[in-house]
N, C-alpha and C positions, 0 to 999 in steps of 0.2 A: 504494500500500500504506500502510495506516495502522497504527501501533502504538498501539492505543487502550487507555486505562486505565479499568477499569470502576468503580472505587471513588470515590465523591464525598463530599467534606466541604465544608461551606459555613459561613461565619462572618459575623458582623455587624460593621460598621464603627462607629467611635465616633459618627459623625454619621448621622442617619437617612437611609436610602436607599430608593428605590422598588425593591422586590425581588420577583421572581417565582421561586418555587421556591428561595428563599434563594441566589440566584446572580445576580451582576451584574458589570459591567465598566464602568470609567469612566476617562476622561482629563480632567484639568482643570488649568488654569494659574492660580495665585493669586499676587497681589502683596502684599507687606507691607513698608512703609517703603522702597519703591523696589526691593525685591529680588523677582524673579519665581522661583517654584518650580513645576515641572511635576510633578504627582502622578498616578500611574497605578495603578489598582486592578485586579488580575487575580484576581477572586474567582469561580472556576468552572472549567469544563473548558477546555482549550486545543485549538483546532481547530474542525471543522465544527459540533460540538455546543455550542460556547460562544464563546470568544475566538479568532477566526482571526488568523493572522499578517498577512494582507492588511489587515484592519480596523485592527489594532494599528499597523502601519507608516504607513498613510495618515492616521490620526487623530493620531498623534504628529507627523508632518510638518506638519500643519495648525496646531499650537500651538508647535512648537519654533522658537526663534529662533537656535539654534546656540551659545548661551552660557549659558543658564539651567540650574541644577541640575535633574536628573531623578531622582525617587524612584519606584521601582516596588514596590508592595506585593503580596505573593503570599499567596494562600490557595487553592491549587489541587491537585487530584488528578492533574494532568497531562493527557494526552490524545494528540493527534496528534504524534508525534515530530518530523516535518518542520516543522510549525508552531512547535513549541517551539524547534527549532534556528534557525529564521528569527528568532524573537524574541531568542534568545541572541546571534546575530550583530548584530542591530540595537542591542542594549544595548552590546555590545562596541565598536561603532563610535562610541558617544557618548563614550568615553574616561573620563577622571577625573571628569567631572561626573555620572556615572551611579552611583546606589546602589540596590541591591535590598534589600528588607526583607521577611523571611519572618515574617508575622504569626501564622500558625497551622500551615500545612502547605505544603511544596513537594515534591510527589511526582513521580517519574518524569520526564516531559517538563517538568514544572514546575521540578524541580531543575536540569535542563539549562538551561532558560531563565534561571533566577536566576544561575547561574554566569557568565553573560555580562557582568554588571555589574562595574565596577571594584572596588567594595566591596560585600560582602554582610553585612547585619546580620540577626540572628535573635533572635526573642523567646525568653526563657529557658524558656518552656513550649511552644514550637513544635517541630515535627518536620520532618525532611528524609528522604525515602525514595528509595532507588535499587534498581532491579531490571532484569532482562532485558527487552528489548522483546518484544512478542508482538502477534499480529494474528489476524484471522479472514478466511478466504478460501474461495472455491469454484473448482473447475476440475479439469482432468485432472492426471495424475501429473507431467507436465512443468511445469505451472503451479505446483504445490505445491513442486517442487524449486527453481524460480526464487525463490519467496518465501522459502524457507529460506535461500538464499544471500544474499538482501537482508537478512534478519534478522541473519545473521552479520556482514555489513558494517556494519549499523546499530549492533550491539554494539561494534564496534571504534571507531566514531565517538563513542559514548557514553563509553567508557573514555578516549579521548583528550581529550574535553571536561572530564571531572572531573580528569584528570591535568594539564591546562593550568591549572586553578584551584588545584590542590594538588599541585605537582610532587614533593613529598617522600613522597607515598603510595607504598607498596610495590606494584608491579604485580600480584603474586600476591594480595595482600590486597585490592586494589581489585576484581579480577576475582571473587574469592570473595564479596565483599560484594554485588556486583551480582547474581551468580548466586543468592545465598541470600535475596534480597529483604530488605534491611537498612533498619530504621527507626532513624534517628540522632537523638539528643537534641541540643540546642544545644551542650552541653559536648562531646559526641563529635564533632560536625561541626567545632567549633573546633579540637579536638586534631588532627584530620586535615587541617586547612587548607582545608576546603570553604567556611567562612565566615570573616569577619574580626573580627567583634565580636558579643558577646551583649548584648542590650538588655533592659530590664525588660519582662516579659510582662504581659498582661492576661488577665482571665477569658475563656475561650474557650467560646462556646456553639455547638456544632457539631451538624449534623443530617445525616442521610443521605436523599437523595432517594427511593431505592427500595432496600429492604433486601437484595434478592437479589444485588445487585452486590457486597456485602461478601464473599460466598463465594469470589470470585476470588482473594483474597489469603490467604496462609498464615500470615504473621507479624504481623498487625495487633495492635498493643498493646492489652491489655485496657482500660487507662485510656481509650483513645480510643473503644473500642466502648461503654464505659459512657456517654461523653458523647453518643454517637449516639442512645442510648435516651431522652435527656431531651427532653421535648416542647418545641417552640418556641411561645411564647405569641403569639397573634394580636394585632395592634395594635388598640387600642380605637377604635371608630368614634365620631367626634364626632356628637352629636345634631343632626339637621337641623331647623331651626326655620323654618317657612314664613313668608315675608314678607307682611305685610298689604298689600292693594291700596291704591295711592295714588290719590286722586281725580284724574281727568284723564289718567291713564296709559292707553295703548291696551290693549284686552283681550288676555289671554294667548291664544296660538294654540291652536286646537282640536287635541286628540289625534287622530292618524290612526285611521281605522276599522280594526279588527282584520282585517276581510276584505280591505281594500286592502293591508295589510302582508303578509298571507299570500300574496296574489297577487304582491306584489313579490318575495317569497322564491322562489315557484314559478317565476316568469319568469326571474329572475336565475340560479337553479340550472340551469334548462334551457339557458340560453344558455352557461353555463360548463361544462356537461357534468357536473354534480354533482347531478342530480335525486334521487339516493339520500339526499341530506343535507337534503331539505326538512323532514322531520319532526324530526330533531335540531335544526335551526335554529329551528323554531317553538318547540320545547320549551325551548331555551336562552335565547331572546330574550323569551319570553312575550308577543311582539308588543307590546312596551312603546311604542316609538315608531320613527319612520323612521330616526333617527340610530343607535339601538341595532341595528336590523336591518341597516343598511348596514355598520356596523363588524363585525358578526358574519359577514356575507357575505365580507368581505375576509379575515377570519381563517380562515374555512372553506376558502377556496381555498389559502391558505398551508399549512394543516394537511393538506389532501389531497395537496399536492405533497410534503410531508415524508414522509407515510406511504407514498406510492408509491415515493419514492426509497429508503426503508428496506425495501421489499418487504413491507410490512405494511398494505396498503390496507384490510384488514378492520377496523382500529382507528379509521379516520377518523370514523365516526359516533359512536363512544363519546367521542372527544376533543372533537368539535364540540358534542355535547350537554352536555358538562361545561363548555363555555365556555373551554377552554384556549387560550392564545396560542401562537405559534410556539416561543418559548423553552421553555415548559413541555413542549410536545410533543417537542422535541428531547431533553430530559432523560428522558422516559418511553420514547421509542423507543430511546435509547441503552441504557437498562437492560434493555429487552426483548431487544435483540440480544446483549448481552454476558452477561446473566444467565440466558439460556435453557439454557446448557450444551451446546448443539448443536455449537458449534465451527464447522465448515463443512459444507456439503452437497455430496454427489457426484452429479452429473448423469449418469445412465447412458445417456442418449439419444445416438445416434451423430451426429456432425456431418454436414452434407450433403456428398456427394461431388461433385467437379467433373466426373466422367466418367459421370454417370448418363445413361441413354438419354432422349432427348427424349420427353416425354409426347405420346401421340397423342390429338388432340381428336376426340371423337365427333360426327359430323354426322348430322342428321336426313335421312331419304330424300327425294329430290327427285322428285315424281311426273312432272314434265315431262321430266326427263332419262331416267327409266325408260321412258316412252312413246315417246320418240324412239329409244332404243336398240332397242326391240321392232320399231318400224316399219323401222328400218335392217336388222335381222336378217331380217325377213320379205321385204323387198325383195331382199336378196342371195340368198335361197333360192328366189325365184320362177323358173320356167322360161320361156324365150322362146316 
């Protein structure tokens, strides 16, 4: 069961990053004057659609020496509660050397994860959001009752997590805040004890991946919505100046024939069972060269798998033709699922029963057996 958050806000870091859909995640260890600092950026969703706890823990272990300070920067809408809780426990295990820094937003599972750090810093213009867990599910009545019980237990864990960080919060007040979907400013979070210090904020340029996801929240601050409407400028591409040929250099390799590239796509798609993607792949690659085609084929397989997992296989061709990578497709599928307003679907088909009578297989008439039976009957009826 996943308690997924549909609202996405993304921000830009001070240093230029390679960003897809304004979402990225990075762990790096930098040394300055002999002091090593491990910096972790969680800018995006937490869970399957973005930063998984498994990736987070494994990559942290790869760079952590057990003594260096760890700084985790958050700008996340949350996501999968259990992944967020796993990240929380990992940060808690680092002890006093771990600091969380809320750069723009720590919402839902993101706020749970941030509270695992020994110290929590929050930019003066950032926000922290708490609310009830929710999910979408399909199944029978008993399945839905079980999920409701799990959500109740999840809420108890969420309340206990906030209470551990801010023990002076009144229990009734905390429960009311979570129930009402509360957006806290840095000053409010500090007064409650959910953060330890307010730091200087920077200008936040936020954007929303898909607008329909916004409708899931009831109390989104207007100032935040206004930021989402601001267009994100595209980076300026540097002009490409072709190099002049140098005498004596070997000739440049010839561009593969478009017919050969189209054949490559057709054969590869047939082998992978994605023949329906031949035309979208040809359109997206424009049959530029073999390397472009090969990279597109790899992306197409990943996109197909994601769409099938999300039960939206009909979107595969559209995503492949647009040239989207797996991360961008995750963001769009996530918005499709949580922004559709369908909630869950009820399957009215009856499950197969264990005591159904065995099906009788129909057999074709056997002429030899029929002829033998007739001869035997005639022989028995003959008189001596």
